[in-house]
N, C-alpha and C positions, 0 to 999 in steps of 0.2 A: 503493500499500500502506500501511497505518496502519501509524505506527511512533510508540507511544507509549510512551516508557521510562521507568520510574518501579519502586518496589517491589510485588510481589505483597502484602505486608504493608499497603501503603498503598491502593492499589487493594481490596483486600478490605474494607476499614474503611469505605470511599467507597460499595461495592455494598450492604453490611448496609444502612448508611441509607439509602439511595435511595429517594426516592419515585417510583416503578414507575407507570406510569398508558397505558393504549392507549386508541386513537382508540374516539368514540363511532359510528363509522361501522363498525365492525371486527366481521366474521362471527363466527360459532362456530368455526370451524376454521382460519382464517387471519390470527390475529392477530401482530402484533408488539406489544413494552410498549418506552417508553422512560424515561428517568429522567434528570434534567439532576443532573450531580454536582459543579456548581460551580463554582470558579477552582482550576487544576492543570492537568499535562498531559492528561488528560482530561476535559473535559466534560459528555459525555452518551455513554449507555450504549444499548444495543439488544438486545434478546432476544427469544426464540421464547415467546409465553405459554401455551404448551400444556407447556415445559421449563423452569419459573423457574430453576432448579437447575442449569439448561445451559450452554452457550459464551454468551459477554457481547461482542458487538461494543462497543469502546470509539474513541470520536472527540474529537478535538482540535475547537477550532472551526470552523477552514477545514477541515476533513473534512468537519465534520456539515453543514455549507452545500452543502457540494461534493455529499455523498449527498442533500440535500434536493432542489438543483436537477436533479439525474440523474435522480429520483424522478419530479419533477413533468413531466420533459421525457421522460417515457416509456424512457429509460434499461434500466429491471428488468423492464419488461414484458416476459412469457413469451409473448405472443399473436403 
């Protein structure tokens, strides 16, 4: 479980100025966007590109690297 503890105000400020991007391989309906947040408890953010004002997953460095490794190894595949 991702346990990033910081104030909501600090996170909101980071997310407002975040530079969101999505993969050039993304399709029209199944996209996520990522944003580097710099230093601090949360270093990466992930959201559904179809719902930019919706929920955001926050990762510290170790959590992000673990998530990427799991995605590359098929841990999250639905097939």
